[in-house]
N, C-alpha and C positions, 0 to 999 in steps of 0.2 A: 504494500500500500504506500502511495506517495505521501510525503510530508508537505507537499506544496499546498499553501493556503487555498489557492484557487481550486485545485483538484479536490482537496478535502471538503471545501464548501460545496462543490458540485455533488460529491457523494452524499453529503448530508441532505442536500435538497432533493436528490433522487429518492433517498430513503423516506423523507417526509411526504413526497408525492405518492409513493407506493402505500404509505400508511394511510394517507387521505383516501385513496381509492379503496383500500381495504375497509376502512371505517364506514365509508358510504355504502358499500355492499352489505356489510353486517347490519348497519342501521336500517337500510331499506328492507332487509329481510324481516327485522323485528317490527318495523312499522306495518308491514303487510300482515303479520300475524296479529298485531294488536288492533288495528283498525278494520282490516278486511275480514279476518277469521275470528276476531274476538277471543283469541286463544294464545296469549303471550307465553314465551318461553323463559323470559328473564324478568327480574323485578324492575320497578320504576327506577330504583337507585342505580342499578347496573346500566340501564339505558341512559340515564342522565350523565353518568360518568363517561360513557362512550361518546355521547353527544358533546359534552364539554371538551373532550380531547379533540374532536373534529373541529369545533369552533376555534380552539386555541391554535391548531395547526393552520387553519384557513386564515386566521388573523395574521399569522406570520408569513403566509404565502397567498396574498389576496389575488394574485394572477391565476391561481388554481381554482378559485371559486367558480362554480357553474350554477346555472339556474335550477337544475334538478337536484342539487345537493339537499340533504335533509335539513341543513341549517337555513335554507332559503325558502322553505315551504312549510305548510302546516298540515298535520295529519297525513292522509293518504288519498290518492285519486279516488273519485267516486266509483262505486261498483257499477258494472254494466247491467246488473240485475234491476236497477232502478233508473227512472228517468232523471237526467241531470237537472240541477237547479243552480243557476248562477246567482251568487249573493251580491246584492246591490252594494252592500258595505262588507268588505272581506271579514271573515271570522278568524282573527289572528290568534297566535299562541301567546304565552307569557314568559318573560324572563324569570329566573328563579333566584331567590336569596335564601340562604340557610343559616346565616349568622347575623348578629346585630351590626357588625361592620359592613356586611354586604348590603343591608337595608339602608343604613345611613349613607353609604356610597351612592346608592340609587337616588336618594334625595339630593345629594350634591350634584349628580349628573343632571337632574331636572333643573336645578337652579342655574347651573353653568350654561345649559343649553338655552334657557330663556334669556339669560344675560347676554349671550352672543347675539340674540335676536332683538336686543334692546326692549325686552318685555319685563316690566316690573310686576311680579305676581302678587306682591304684598304678602300677607300671611296665607300660606297654602294650607287648605284643609284637605283631609283624606277620608276615604270611606273604606271600612274593612268588612269583609263578608267571608263566610266559609267557602273553601275550595272543594266543592262537591266532587267526589270520585264517581263520575257517571259518564253519560254520553251527551255532548253538546248538541243542541238543536236550535233551529230557527223557526218561529211561528209567524206567518204573514197574515194580517187581517186587512181586508178591503171593505170599506164601509161597515166596519164592525163585525164582519163575518170571517171566520177562519177559512182561508182558501188554500193554504199550503203549509205543510210541515216538512222540514228538510234537515238532514244531518250536516255537520260542518264540512265533511269531505276533506279536501286539501286546503280549505280556507277560502278558496275562490269559487269552486264548484262543489256542491253537495249532492245528496241523493233525496229524491222525492219520496218521503215515507208518510204522507198525509194520512192514509187509511189507518196506519198503525198508531199514529199520534192521536187520532180522533178517539181511540179506545181508552185514553187515559183520563180518569175522572177529574184530575186537578187541572186539566187544560180547558179553559173557557172556549166554547164553540162560537159564542157571539159576545160582543162587548157593547155595552150601552154608552151613549155619548162619545162615540169613537171618531177619530179623524178619518179622512179618506183612505190613508195608508199608514200602517204602523207594523213594524217587525219586532217581535218580542223574542229575546234570547234566554235560554235556560238550560238546565241539565236534567236529563232523565235519570232516575235512580230507582233502586229497590230498597225500601225500608228493611232494616236488618232482620226484624222479627218475621216479616213476610218472606224474605229471602230464605231464612231457615225453614219455614213452613213449605215453601216451594221446593226446596231441595229434598225435604222429607217425602213429599208427594212423589217426586221423580224417583227416589229410591224405592218407594213402595210399588211404583209401576215398573220397576226394573230398568229405569233409564239412568244414564250417568248424571251425577250431580254437577251443578255449576261450580266452578272454582272460586268465584267471588261475586259480590253483587254487581260490580261494574260490568263484568263480562256478560252476566245474565241480562242486565238491562239493555246493553248494546245489542246482544243477540236477539232480544225480543223485538227491538225496533227494526233491526236490519235483517228482516226475513219477510217473505212474501205471503204470509198468512195472517191477516188482521185478527182472525178468530183466536189464533194462538197468542197474539199480543194481548187481546182482551182478557184472556184467562190468567194473565200474570199481573200481580198487584203493583203496576208501575206508578210512579209519581214524578212530579216535575217541580223543581225550585226555579223560579224565574229570577234573573239577576241583571237584566239590562235591555236596552233598546237599540236596534240597528237603524235601518232605513225608515224614514218618516215622510209624510206629506200632510201639512195642515196642523202640525204641532211641533213645538221645540222645547228644549229643557235647558235651563241655565246651569244646572248641576246634576250630577249623577244621583244625589239623594232625592232630587225632584223626580227623576225617572223611577226610582224605587217606590216612592210614594204614589205615583200615578199607577204603577202596576198593582200595588196593594189595593188602591181604591177601586180598581176596575176588575177585581176578582181573581187576580193571579196569585199563585201560591208563592209568597215571598218570605224568606227566612226572617223571623222576628228579631234576631240578634244582630242584624246589620247595623253598624254604628258609624257616626261621623266624628272625626278627631281634629284637634287644632295643632297637633305637633307629632313628629315622628316618634317621640318618647311615648305618647299615648298609644300610638299604633303598636309599638313593641309590647306594651303592657297587654293590649288586646290580643296580640298573637299568642302570648303565653297563656292568656285566659282561655283561648280556644284549645290550646294544646292540653291544658289541665283537664278540660271537660270532654275531650275527644272521645274517650271510651264510654261516656255516659249517653252519647247521642244514639238515636235510632237510625242513623244514616252514616255512610262512610265519608270522611273528609281526609285529604292528605296535605292540607295547608290552609293558608289564609290569603285571599286576594286583596291587595291594597290598590286603590285607585285615587288619583287626584280628583277632587270633587267637581271643580269648575270645568265645564265642558269647553269654554273658550280657550282654556289652556291646552286641551287635547289637540286642537288644530295647530297650535304653536309648537307643541312638542313633537307631533307627528309620530312616525314609526321608524324603528331601526330594523330593517329587513322584515322578518316575520313577526316582530314583537312591537307593541305600542310602547313608547317611552313613558307614557302617563300611568302605566299599571305594572305591577309586579306580583309574583306569587311567593309568599313566605312558605317554604316547604318544611314539613315536619320530618323528624327522623323516620325512615321507612319502617313499616310494620311487616313487610315481607322481604325475603331474600332467597336466593337459590344456593344450595350447597349439596354436598354428596352425603347420601345415607350410607354409613359404613356397615351398620349391623342392626338387626331387629331383635330386641330382647322382650321377655314376658315377665311382668311383675304381678304379684297377687295383691288385690285390693282389700279393703276392710270388710267387704261382704263376700269375699272369696272369688270375685271375678278376676279372670286372667286378662290383664291389659297389655296390649303390645306397645312398646316404646321404640323410638328411633334414636340410635346413637349416630350423631352427625359429625362431619368435619366442622369445627367451630366456625361460626359466622356471626357478624354483627347485624342485629336486627332489633328495631325498637329501642335503640340506644344501649343495648347490652350484648355480650357475647353469649350465644346459645350453642350448646353441644348436645342437648337432648330435647326430644319433642314427643308429644303423645300421638299415637295413631288410633286412639279412641277404643275400637273394638274390632272383633273379627270381621263383622259385616262391612264396616267402614274400610278396613284394610283390603278386603276382597274387591269392594267397589272401586277404590282408588287404584287398585293394582300396583301397589308400592312394593318394591323389592330391594334387597341389599345391593348396593352398587349404583342405584339410581341417582340421577340429579333430581332433587325435589325442591318444591316451593314451601318455605317455612313461614308461618304467620305468628307474630307476637303482638298482642294488643293489650296495653296497660299491664295489669298484674296477672292476666290470664296466662295459664300454662301454655308455652309455645306448642303449636301443632303443625303437623305436616298436612298441607292443603291438597297437594297433588304431586304426582310424579311427572317427569318429562320423558315419556317413553321413547321419543325420537333420539334421546341421548343414552339410552340404556345399553350397558355393556353386554356383549355376547355371553350367553351362559347364565344370566341372572335368572334365578328360579323363584317361584312364588313361595312365600313363607307358609309354614304349616304350624298350627297351634300345638303346643306340647300335650302329650298324653298324661303326664303326671305334673303335679304342682311343683314349680321350681323352688318353693320355699320349704315344703315338708315332704315331698315325694309321694303324696297321696294321689291315687288315680283320679283324674278329673272327670266330671260329667258335663254333658251339653244338653240342657233342657230344650225342648222343641221350640219354645217361644222366645228363646234368649239369643242375644247377639254375642254372648260371652260363654266360654267354657268356665266351669266353676269348680273350685276346690271345696269339697263338702266337709272338710275338717275344720268346722267353725271355731271350736274351742281349743284345738291343739296346734293349729298352724301358726308358726311364729311370724310369718309374713302378715297374716290377717290381724294378729294381735298388735303388731307394731303399727300397722296402718290405722287400726281402730283407735289406738291411743293418740296417735298423731292428729287424727281428725278431732277427737274429743277435746283436746287442749287448744285447738286452733282458734284464730280470730273468727268471730261470728258464731262460734260454739261456746265453750267455757272460757275461752280467751285467757289462758293462764300464761302470762308473760314470763319469759325465762325458762319455760319448759318446751323447747323447740325440738326439732327432729333429732339433733345429735344427742341432746340430753335424754330423750325418750329411749333411744337406742342404748345409751350408756346405762340407764337405770334397769332396763331389761337384762342387759348383759351381766350387771352386778347382782341381779336377783332381788333388787329393791321393790320392783313391781312386776306383776304378771298380767294385770288387767287394769282397766280404768279406775275401778273402785279402790285399788291399792294406793292410788295417788293420795287419797285422803287419810291414809295411815302413816304417811311419811313424817318423820320428825326432823327437827333441825340438827340433832345429834347425828343421825344417820347421814345427812347430807354433808355436814362438816367433816366427817371421816373420809369423804371422797377427795381424791387428789384434785387440786385446782378449784375447789368449791369455795372454801373460806367461810368465815362467820357472816360477813355482810351479805354475800350472794345467797347463802343458805337461808338467812333470815328473810331476805327479799322474796325468795321463791315460796317459802312457807306462808308469807303474808299474801302472796298472789293466790295461792291455793285456798286460803281462808276466804279471800274476797270472792272467789268463784262460787262459794256456797250461796251467794245472794243472786246469782244469775237467774232470770225469770224462767218459768216453766217452758215457754216455746223454744228458747235456746237450748235448754237441757234436753228437750225432746229431739231437737236437731242433732245435738252432740252425741246422742245414743247411737247414731249411725244406722238406724233401721233402713232396710232396703227401700229406695224410692223416696225417702223423706228428706227433702232439702229445706232451706230456711222458710220459704213461702208455704210449703206444705205443712211444716211444723206449726206455723202460725194458725193455719186453717184448722188443723186437728186439735190444737190446744183450745181454740175458740169454740169448736164444735162439741168437744167432749169434756173439757174442763179439768181433767186429771188423767194420769197414766192408767189408773185402775179402771176408769170407765172406758177408756180407749181399748184396754186389753180385754174387757168383757164383751166388746162389740164384735159381731160377726162381720165377714166381708161385705155382706149386703148393706149392713148399717153404715160401715165405714165409707162405702161408695156414695152414700147420700151427701157427704161433705163436698163442698164446692171444689171442682177441679180434680177429684179423685176418681180414676177409672177402675174397672173391675180387676185388672192385673195388679195395679198398685195396691188396691184394697186387700187382695188376697196375700200379697207379699208382706204387708204391714201386719195382718192378723197372724200369719205364720211366724214372723219374727218375734212377736210378743208372746207367742205360745211356746217358743223355744225355752227349755228349762234353764240352760246356761245364761241366756239373755235376761230372764226374769230374776235369776239369782243376783246378777250384777245390779239390776235396777233396785232390788230390795236393799242391797248393801249401800248403794248411792243414796237411797232415801234415808237409811239409818245414819249416813254421814252428814245429813242435813241439807241435801240438795232438794230443790223445789220440784215436786212432782205433780203439782196442781196449780191452777191459777189462783192468785190472791183475790180477795173479794172486790177490790177496786179495779182489778183487771178484767173481771167478768162482764160480759155484755148484759146490760140491764134489761129486764123485761118491761115492756110498756113504754120504751123510749120513742121519740119521734121517728126514728129510723128502724124500728123493729121490723124484721122481715125484709129489709131492703139491702141490696148489694151495690156497693160503690167502688168505682175504679178511680185511682188517682194517677194523673200523668202530667208531665211537665214540671216547671218550677213555679211555685206560688211565691208572691212577693214577701210574705212575712212568716211563712211556716215551712218547716221541713216536711218531707213526706211522712216521716214517722209521727210528727206532731199532728198533722192533719188526720192520719189514720187513727190515732188514739182518740181524737175528738169524735170521729165517726163511730168508733166502737162504744164510747161512753154514751152516745145517743142511741145505742141499740142496733147499729148497722153492722154489716159485714164489709170488709175490705178485701178485694181480690185483685190479682195481677193482670187479668186479661179481660177483654171486652167480649161479651156474647149476648145472645138474645135475652139471657136471664139478668143482665145488668140493668139496674134501675136508673143509675146516674153515673156520669163521668164528670169528674172535677178536673178541669184542664188549665194549667198554667202556661208559661212561655215554653217554647220548644216541645210542644206536646207530642208531635210525631204521629206514628201510624195508629196509635190507640184512638186519638181524636178522629182521624179519618174513618176508622172502622165504626166508631160510635155514630158518626154522621151518616154512614151508609146504612146502618141498622136502625136509624131513627131513635137512638138512645139519647135522652136529654143531656145536654152538655152545660155545665155550670162554671162560672169563674169564681174568684175568691169571694166576692160579695154574695154570689149564689150559694156558696158553701155555707156562709153564715145563716142565710135564710133557711137553708135545708136543715141545719142543726137546730134552728129555733122552731122548726115545725111549720114554717110558713110556705113550704113548697110541697107539691106532690108531683108524681110522674106525669100527671095530666096537665100541669100548668104550662 
């Protein structure tokens, strides 16, 4: 190799040109899979990294930029399966910011650009809104009538999907007091609860489940069967306005208000801000509540509010200068699944787990993920050696969402559930109606005992701080405990004798154990770990029966009468409480002072204004937590449940109410605000009002 500066520079340039060509080919492949097939192979984070590399290389080599480069266009060309729709105003993409420095740098670029144009913006205001992870659409209304619905396509030409769009309940078909022409822009999405129900329905019908809500929403709109689209619970958040005739807006916030007033589904948490510091606070606010939402977001969109500045700022290639997306840490990533292991759970279920090549996802490094159960494992066709998509959201256990079979190594074989329990060696059984193989050794399996104790002491159950997974394993190994009831026989002297415990930590743990004796009955019931009894079900059962004795005396038919309890769960609960070993532990816990019945002030009173009424709480109330509102409903004699059905008498809806509100409206269930809740509790409202 020559040391000549000229020749060396030439080789470097040739290498960058080759890398640019390679990146364009790779990115175009993934653009096709994402937009055309709605079946991506890589995570958004990996795509963004490749895209950023291409942008940087083209920035250094502007003579190599071509019009068909992914950096110069939006999305993908419209499919030939649909009639083309040319957008009067292009539907552009957004630049990304991931750090505070990148966001403040964007503001500096705005001000510098305006200064070069001798424009004094004064105090710039900004609008923040959630970046919905769905399918961008355009809705065109002429004389107040919806005449066309189109996808974004490549930003210039989209696809005519009007018939599919018309099946979405949250899309107005007509607008009152409308201008001659207005184009509304929004995002089609699937509420998370409806996505889960849709996937369960597909599994029940023997169809493959959708990988994520975005793909299922896009696939529903971009297919040629409006009836299929109508059967899926799609929704739309409207976020802006494109082409218009006969109406104009001085600010983006005026656009949002116009959309809201004319019946469009607009996110209630869109905010206006006076500084970039307020914008940053709002971005973190959205990140903190991301996992509480009933729809997926992957960031926050920030826009300059004044539309007169949009024209001054213009566009930089495929991106408007007046808007940017603050991107959250990715919740999905791809990595290699090294091995599949089987663990025994607290109820004997054998659960498959994925051992992964470590990967950063959701802000942490993940090396294990759940595969849920045998049926899920079979449906996803996940095998050791596969490249897999891993999802981590909030504090939820990471899970393998799907495999990438196109990258599967030769010879990869389907996993087979073990014939004997990996913890105790007992031969497993597979009930006909179960998605799990089960170890029947309930009282003697060390794996089940460990998992049961770990669940019992966890947050949301007995919440014994200081008694975590490692301590539970240690106490079992030392013979200090053999079941959950033994926890209440521990002494400070026993703990101090252990290595690295010490007097202070021992005293703190004993104090935590003592405090747990005051945990209310519904949480104790959940902590017992009965099959099928989660926190919400424990609340329902405690409310229905009042005590563990009355619940144990009930037959499955009586248990099934409780709200939300089906025949299979009712039978499992009855069988669990009939197990001699389980009842012995309950008796010992009761003797230790744990609450096995509702206190008088916790019982639903007879004759209250809400006696016999069922209430669902959804969204955020201005001055009450959901627990506080639920307690008020119960004190008035009503029941609080987690899902809306024809049996629901009232829905109390706060901000960001989501799909429960939409379902209530579809079923005709009365919907109340905070003031309505007060009237209901006072007995001033009936379901007929």
